[in-house]
Structure formats: structure tokens, C-alpha cells
ChimeraX commands (.cxc) that place a marker at each C-alpha (Angstrom):
marker #1 position 26.98,-89.25,-39.29 radius 0.5
marker #1 position 27.88,-86.39,-41.59 radius 0.5
marker #1 position 24.64,-84.63,-40.66 radius 0.5
marker #1 position 25.47,-85.05,-37.00 radius 0.5
marker #1 position 28.83,-83.27,-37.40 radius 0.5
marker #1 position 27.27,-80.45,-39.43 radius 0.5
marker #1 position 24.62,-79.96,-36.76 radius 0.5
marker #1 position 27.24,-80.12,-34.02 radius 0.5
marker #1 position 29.43,-77.51,-35.74 radius 0.5
marker #1 position 26.40,-75.25,-36.27 radius 0.5
marker #1 position 25.38,-75.46,-32.61 radius 0.5
marker #1 position 28.98,-74.91,-31.52 radius 0.5
marker #1 position 29.29,-71.81,-33.69 radius 0.5
marker #1 position 26.09,-70.39,-32.21 radius 0.5
marker #1 position 27.36,-71.07,-28.70 radius 0.5
marker #1 position 30.78,-69.50,-29.28 radius 0.5
marker #1 position 29.27,-66.47,-31.03 radius 0.5
marker #1 position 27.17,-65.89,-27.93 radius 0.5
marker #1 position 30.30,-65.98,-25.78 radius 0.5
marker #1 position 31.89,-63.20,-27.83 radius 0.5
marker #1 position 28.76,-61.04,-27.96 radius 0.5
marker #1 position 28.60,-58.05,-25.67 radius 0.5
marker #1 position 26.67,-59.02,-22.55 radius 0.5
marker #1 position 23.29,-57.43,-22.10 radius 0.5
marker #1 position 22.79,-55.73,-18.77 radius 0.5
marker #1 position 19.63,-56.28,-16.80 radius 0.5
marker #1 position 19.22,-52.74,-15.51 radius 0.5
marker #1 position 16.80,-50.62,-17.58 radius 0.5
marker #1 position 17.69,-47.42,-15.66 radius 0.5
marker #1 position 21.35,-47.74,-16.62 radius 0.5
marker #1 position 20.57,-48.55,-20.25 radius 0.5
marker #1 position 18.17,-45.61,-20.49 radius 0.5
marker #1 position 20.69,-43.24,-18.91 radius 0.5
marker #1 position 23.38,-44.34,-21.36 radius 0.5
marker #1 position 21.10,-44.07,-24.38 radius 0.5
marker #1 position 19.83,-40.61,-23.42 radius 0.5
marker #1 position 23.29,-39.22,-22.69 radius 0.5
marker #1 position 25.17,-40.90,-25.55 radius 0.5
marker #1 position 22.46,-41.35,-28.19 radius 0.5
marker #1 position 24.91,-41.41,-31.12 radius 0.5
marker #1 position 27.25,-43.94,-29.47 radius 0.5
marker #1 position 28.24,-47.04,-31.42 radius 0.5
marker #1 position 29.68,-50.45,-30.56 radius 0.5
marker #1 position 28.62,-50.45,-26.89 radius 0.5
marker #1 position 30.18,-53.26,-24.86 radius 0.5
marker #1 position 28.88,-53.73,-21.31 radius 0.5
marker #1 position 30.52,-55.21,-18.24 radius 0.5
marker #1 position 30.22,-54.95,-14.47 radius 0.5
marker #1 position 33.10,-53.81,-12.31 radius 0.5
marker #1 position 33.01,-53.36,-8.51 radius 0.5
marker #1 position 29.28,-52.66,-8.40 radius 0.5
marker #1 position 29.37,-50.28,-11.37 radius 0.5
marker #1 position 28.19,-50.79,-14.92 radius 0.5
marker #1 position 30.95,-50.06,-17.43 radius 0.5
marker #1 position 30.19,-49.44,-21.07 radius 0.5
marker #1 position 32.94,-49.07,-23.66 radius 0.5
marker #1 position 31.74,-47.27,-26.78 radius 0.5
marker #1 position 32.70,-45.14,-29.77 radius 0.5
marker #1 position 31.44,-41.61,-30.18 radius 0.5
marker #1 position 32.68,-39.12,-32.76 radius 0.5
marker #1 position 35.63,-41.38,-33.55 radius 0.5
marker #1 position 36.79,-41.58,-29.92 radius 0.5
marker #1 position 36.65,-44.69,-27.75 radius 0.5
marker #1 position 35.39,-43.90,-24.26 radius 0.5
marker #1 position 34.33,-45.75,-21.12 radius 0.5
marker #1 position 31.36,-44.62,-19.04 radius 0.5
marker #1 position 30.72,-45.89,-15.52 radius 0.5
marker #1 position 27.17,-45.87,-14.11 radius 0.5
marker #1 position 25.87,-46.82,-10.68 radius 0.5
marker #1 position 22.80,-49.05,-10.29 radius 0.5
marker #1 position 20.46,-46.03,-10.27 radius 0.5
marker #1 position 21.69,-44.94,-13.71 radius 0.5
marker #1 position 23.80,-42.01,-12.52 radius 0.5
marker #1 position 26.95,-41.39,-14.54 radius 0.5
marker #1 position 29.84,-41.77,-12.10 radius 0.5
marker #1 position 32.79,-41.21,-14.44 radius 0.5
marker #1 position 33.77,-40.97,-18.08 radius 0.5
marker #1 position 37.25,-41.94,-19.29 radius 0.5
marker #1 position 39.02,-41.64,-22.63 radius 0.5
marker #1 position 42.52,-41.74,-24.03 radius 0.5
marker #1 position 44.00,-38.38,-24.98 radius 0.5
marker #1 position 47.09,-37.20,-26.81 radius 0.5
marker #1 position 49.66,-34.91,-25.18 radius 0.5
marker #1 position 48.52,-32.16,-27.54 radius 0.5
marker #1 position 45.05,-32.29,-25.94 radius 0.5
marker #1 position 46.41,-31.47,-22.48 radius 0.5
marker #1 position 46.04,-27.97,-21.04 radius 0.5
marker #1 position 49.21,-25.97,-21.75 radius 0.5
marker #1 position 50.44,-25.98,-18.12 radius 0.5
marker #1 position 50.09,-29.77,-17.87 radius 0.5
marker #1 position 51.72,-30.29,-21.25 radius 0.5
marker #1 position 54.74,-28.21,-20.18 radius 0.5
marker #1 position 54.98,-29.96,-16.80 radius 0.5
marker #1 position 54.75,-33.37,-18.46 radius 0.5
marker #1 position 57.52,-32.46,-20.88 radius 0.5
marker #1 position 59.71,-31.54,-17.89 radius 0.5
marker #1 position 58.85,-34.79,-16.08 radius 0.5
marker #1 position 59.70,-36.99,-19.07 radius 0.5
marker #1 position 63.48,-36.90,-18.90 radius 0.5
marker #1 position 64.61,-40.12,-20.59 radius 0.5
marker #1 position 61.17,-41.73,-20.25 radius 0.5
marker #1 position 58.36,-41.99,-22.77 radius 0.5
marker #1 position 54.59,-41.73,-22.43 radius 0.5
marker #1 position 53.00,-45.18,-22.62 radius 0.5
marker #1 position 49.49,-44.19,-21.52 radius 0.5
marker #1 position 47.63,-40.90,-21.16 radius 0.5
marker #1 position 43.95,-40.63,-20.29 radius 0.5
marker #1 position 41.43,-38.33,-18.66 radius 0.5
marker #1 position 38.77,-39.18,-16.07 radius 0.5
marker #1 position 35.78,-36.85,-15.94 radius 0.5
marker #1 position 33.44,-36.98,-12.96 radius 0.5
marker #1 position 31.37,-34.64,-10.80 radius 0.5
marker #1 position 34.63,-33.73,-9.04 radius 0.5
marker #1 position 36.13,-32.44,-12.27 radius 0.5
marker #1 position 38.66,-33.58,-14.82 radius 0.5
marker #1 position 41.79,-35.49,-13.79 radius 0.5
marker #1 position 44.52,-36.64,-16.17 radius 0.5
marker #1 position 46.74,-39.69,-15.65 radius 0.5
marker #1 position 50.03,-40.26,-17.47 radius 0.5
marker #1 position 52.13,-43.41,-17.40 radius 0.5
marker #1 position 55.80,-42.75,-18.07 radius 0.5
marker #1 position 58.14,-45.65,-18.81 radius 0.5
marker #1 position 61.86,-46.22,-19.09 radius 0.5
marker #1 position 64.08,-49.28,-19.18 radius 0.5
marker #1 position 64.16,-49.22,-15.36 radius 0.5
marker #1 position 60.43,-49.11,-14.66 radius 0.5
marker #1 position 57.38,-46.94,-14.88 radius 0.5
marker #1 position 55.65,-44.21,-12.94 radius 0.5
marker #1 position 52.03,-43.07,-13.05 radius 0.5
marker #1 position 51.41,-39.37,-12.61 radius 0.5
marker #1 position 48.11,-37.71,-11.70 radius 0.5
marker #1 position 47.25,-34.13,-12.55 radius 0.5
marker #1 position 46.71,-31.72,-9.66 radius 0.5
marker #1 position 44.36,-28.78,-10.20 radius 0.5
marker #1 position 45.02,-28.94,-13.94 radius 0.5
marker #1 position 48.43,-27.30,-13.50 radius 0.5
marker #1 position 51.00,-29.83,-12.33 radius 0.5
marker #1 position 51.67,-33.54,-11.93 radius 0.5
marker #1 position 52.06,-35.59,-8.75 radius 0.5
marker #1 position 53.30,-39.16,-8.45 radius 0.5
marker #1 position 50.32,-41.48,-8.20 radius 0.5
marker #1 position 52.08,-44.85,-8.39 radius 0.5
marker #1 position 55.57,-46.08,-9.19 radius 0.5
marker #1 position 56.94,-49.50,-9.99 radius 0.5
marker #1 position 60.44,-50.65,-10.77 radius 0.5
marker #1 position 61.28,-53.62,-12.93 radius 0.5
marker #1 position 64.65,-55.24,-12.36 radius 0.5
marker link #1:1,2 radius 0.2
marker link #1:2,3 radius 0.2
marker link #1:3,4 radius 0.2
marker link #1:4,5 radius 0.2
marker link #1:5,6 radius 0.2
marker link #1:6,7 radius 0.2
marker link #1:7,8 radius 0.2
marker link #1:8,9 radius 0.2
marker link #1:9,10 radius 0.2
marker link #1:10,11 radius 0.2
marker link #1:11,12 radius 0.2
marker link #1:12,13 radius 0.2
marker link #1:13,14 radius 0.2
marker link #1:14,15 radius 0.2
marker link #1:15,16 radius 0.2
marker link #1:16,17 radius 0.2
marker link #1:17,18 radius 0.2
marker link #1:18,19 radius 0.2
marker link #1:19,20 radius 0.2
marker link #1:20,21 radius 0.2
marker link #1:21,22 radius 0.2
marker link #1:22,23 radius 0.2
marker link #1:23,24 radius 0.2
marker link #1:24,25 radius 0.2
marker link #1:25,26 radius 0.2
marker link #1:26,27 radius 0.2
marker link #1:27,28 radius 0.2
marker link #1:28,29 radius 0.2
marker link #1:29,30 radius 0.2
marker link #1:30,31 radius 0.2
marker link #1:31,32 radius 0.2
marker link #1:32,33 radius 0.2
marker link #1:33,34 radius 0.2
marker link #1:34,35 radius 0.2
marker link #1:35,36 radius 0.2
marker link #1:36,37 radius 0.2
marker link #1:37,38 radius 0.2
marker link #1:38,39 radius 0.2
marker link #1:39,40 radius 0.2
marker link #1:40,41 radius 0.2
marker link #1:41,42 radius 0.2
marker link #1:42,43 radius 0.2
marker link #1:43,44 radius 0.2
marker link #1:44,45 radius 0.2
marker link #1:45,46 radius 0.2
marker link #1:46,47 radius 0.2
marker link #1:47,48 radius 0.2
marker link #1:48,49 radius 0.2
marker link #1:49,50 radius 0.2
marker link #1:50,51 radius 0.2
marker link #1:51,52 radius 0.2
marker link #1:52,53 radius 0.2
marker link #1:53,54 radius 0.2
marker link #1:54,55 radius 0.2
marker link #1:55,56 radius 0.2
marker link #1:56,57 radius 0.2
marker link #1:57,58 radius 0.2
marker link #1:58,59 radius 0.2
marker link #1:59,60 radius 0.2
marker link #1:60,61 radius 0.2
marker link #1:61,62 radius 0.2
marker link #1:62,63 radius 0.2
marker link #1:63,64 radius 0.2
marker link #1:64,65 radius 0.2
marker link #1:65,66 radius 0.2
marker link #1:66,67 radius 0.2
marker link #1:67,68 radius 0.2
marker link #1:68,69 radius 0.2
marker link #1:69,70 radius 0.2
marker link #1:70,71 radius 0.2
marker link #1:71,72 radius 0.2
marker link #1:72,73 radius 0.2
marker link #1:73,74 radius 0.2
marker link #1:74,75 radius 0.2
marker link #1:75,76 radius 0.2
marker link #1:76,77 radius 0.2
marker link #1:77,78 radius 0.2
marker link #1:78,79 radius 0.2
marker link #1:79,80 radius 0.2
marker link #1:80,81 radius 0.2
marker link #1:81,82 radius 0.2
marker link #1:82,83 radius 0.2
marker link #1:83,84 radius 0.2
marker link #1:84,85 radius 0.2
marker link #1:85,86 radius 0.2
marker link #1:86,87 radius 0.2
marker link #1:87,88 radius 0.2
marker link #1:88,89 radius 0.2
marker link #1:89,90 radius 0.2
marker link #1:90,91 radius 0.2
marker link #1:91,92 radius 0.2
marker link #1:92,93 radius 0.2
marker link #1:93,94 radius 0.2
marker link #1:94,95 radius 0.2
marker link #1:95,96 radius 0.2
marker link #1:96,97 radius 0.2
marker link #1:97,98 radius 0.2
marker link #1:98,99 radius 0.2
marker link #1:99,100 radius 0.2
marker link #1:100,101 radius 0.2
marker link #1:101,102 radius 0.2
marker link #1:102,103 radius 0.2
marker link #1:103,104 radius 0.2
marker link #1:104,105 radius 0.2
marker link #1:105,106 radius 0.2
marker link #1:106,107 radius 0.2
marker link #1:107,108 radius 0.2
marker link #1:108,109 radius 0.2
marker link #1:109,110 radius 0.2
marker link #1:110,111 radius 0.2
marker link #1:111,112 radius 0.2
marker link #1:112,113 radius 0.2
marker link #1:113,114 radius 0.2
marker link #1:114,115 radius 0.2
marker link #1:115,116 radius 0.2
marker link #1:116,117 radius 0.2
marker link #1:117,118 radius 0.2
marker link #1:118,119 radius 0.2
marker link #1:119,120 radius 0.2
marker link #1:120,121 radius 0.2
marker link #1:121,122 radius 0.2
marker link #1:122,123 radius 0.2
marker link #1:123,124 radius 0.2
marker link #1:124,125 radius 0.2
marker link #1:125,126 radius 0.2
marker link #1:126,127 radius 0.2
marker link #1:127,128 radius 0.2
marker link #1:128,129 radius 0.2
marker link #1:129,130 radius 0.2
marker link #1:130,131 radius 0.2
marker link #1:131,132 radius 0.2
marker link #1:132,133 radius 0.2
marker link #1:133,134 radius 0.2
marker link #1:134,135 radius 0.2
marker link #1:135,136 radius 0.2
marker link #1:136,137 radius 0.2
marker link #1:137,138 radius 0.2
marker link #1:138,139 radius 0.2
marker link #1:139,140 radius 0.2
marker link #1:140,141 radius 0.2
marker link #1:141,142 radius 0.2
marker link #1:142,143 radius 0.2
marker link #1:143,144 radius 0.2
marker link #1:144,145 radius 0.2
marker link #1:145,146 radius 0.2
marker link #1:146,147 radius 0.2
view
């Protein structure tokens, strides 16, 4: 009986370790595109999202997300940024937009269309998401109010 429980716990641990492992994608073109573009990347974690392959990885100490289509073309690259990394005009405009709010999220999306920054500003009354426009100013992208 003791042997049965040991075997059962061993099999269970193997099963649960597989659940936590990063899923392997079944698209060699996407894997090859990722490996050629981000050869030094570490800790790649794959998932699928709305027909795109998303890989979260570390590169040069930064955590990024890359989105590929089924043909292996890089669609977008996202990463968190600090306010200090913003272009000066956007940094100044964000400072003006803050008021009594604070920055809860700030990231950049890079695609063939260029680089777009998104900032989430929060206060006790709610939050607003701003999107950069032409790298110079911010426009309201989404707002929500919590009561």
C-alpha cells in the first residue's frame, strides 16, 4: 500500500509539473522566427491569443512580449517602460496629465506602424488609459470610473 501511494505521488508530481511547464507551440516557422530574432532570449513562455502566437521572454534584463502570426512574421513587440524612458515631449505631457493621479502601468508597443506608448493613470475615483499620438502628446484611449 505504501508503494502505491509513493507511485501515485510521483505520477501526480509529473502530471502537475507538466501543467506548469511552458506549452510548446506546434509551428516551426514561428519558433524559427523567434529564435533568429531573439537568439539571446531566456525563459520563453508561449501562448496563443486571438490567432497570434505570444511569447513572453527576458532579454538583456527586460521582460518583453512578442506576437507572431502563423507565418512567423513579428506583428508587435511590447515591454514595460519607466517614465524616464519616454521621449521628452511625452514625459512632459504625461506630467501635466497626472494631476492627482499616479501611473499604474506604462508600456510601449512596437510594430511596423511605429512605436506607441500606453499609460494607465489611477486615482481614488477611477482610472484612465492614455495613448501616445505621434510621439508628442497623449490622447484618452479608455476611461473607467469606480464608485
